Structures are given as structure tokens and as C-alpha cells.
Phi, psi and omega in degrees: 000136183276169174298334187282320175292329168301326172299319179298323184290320180298318186300311182298326171298320176285332179299317180303312185290334177271336173289326169296319176299323176301331179274321201247351181293139178217007176224171181300318180299309183296319175296321179303310174310307181306316180298309177303316176301316178305307189296310185301319179305304185291326177295319176291325176295325170289322179295324179288325188289347180282331173252351173245150182303129193295322177304313177293308188303316185293319174296321174292320175301312181290323176301307174311306177304316178294305177303327177285313177301312180290325178296315181299329182288313172309302189281324185252335191240017180063019174287143177316134167250143187210162180301320182295320186294314187294323177296314180292329173289329174292314169309312177293325174291329177288309178303323177297311166299319174301312180300317181297314184295329186256015185247113179287150174267150180289148180286333193289000000 
């Protein structure tokens, strides 16, 4: 895995943080952390997008954020888990891995 895909993963992890922050932040410090997570997330996505196809990088970024946010909700915030949710997360994960595997990096 290249450094550029690693940047997409970092961006996706920070996306999980800021999406959770948008729902649960209720103090100045938590909102500050949410804003920092937004900035870091998009910075790494933009940096990765300079060497990876933007559409694929964005799709993987959003997929990581979606999976992480749904799993966090189920594990930490008491949201309902179901067989259907787990199957859809598995399908999404398969798509993310597939996109990563079939997408070449740009040379420039």
C-alpha cells in the first residue's frame, strides 16, 4: 500500500471523528476537536487526491467514514445492530477494497 492510500485511510478515520462530533459535541472543546478533525480529514484527502484518481479516493474516504460511523454508533452509542446492517457494511467494505485494488496511482 502506498503512502497516498495511507493518507486516504487517515482522512477516513478523521472523518469518523468529525461526523461523531457533529452529533455529540456539546462543549467548546468538543466542537474545537470536531473542527480540527474536519480540517485534518480534508487536508489528507486533498493530498491523496493529487496522486490518486479523485473519484476513487473520495469513494474510499466516504466508505471508510460510513463504515466507521455506523460501527461506532452500534458499539459506543447504543444504536441498534442488525443482520441487515452488518451485511450492508460487509458489502460496502468489499466495494472499498475492490476499488482500491483496481485503481492505479498516477505517476506525476
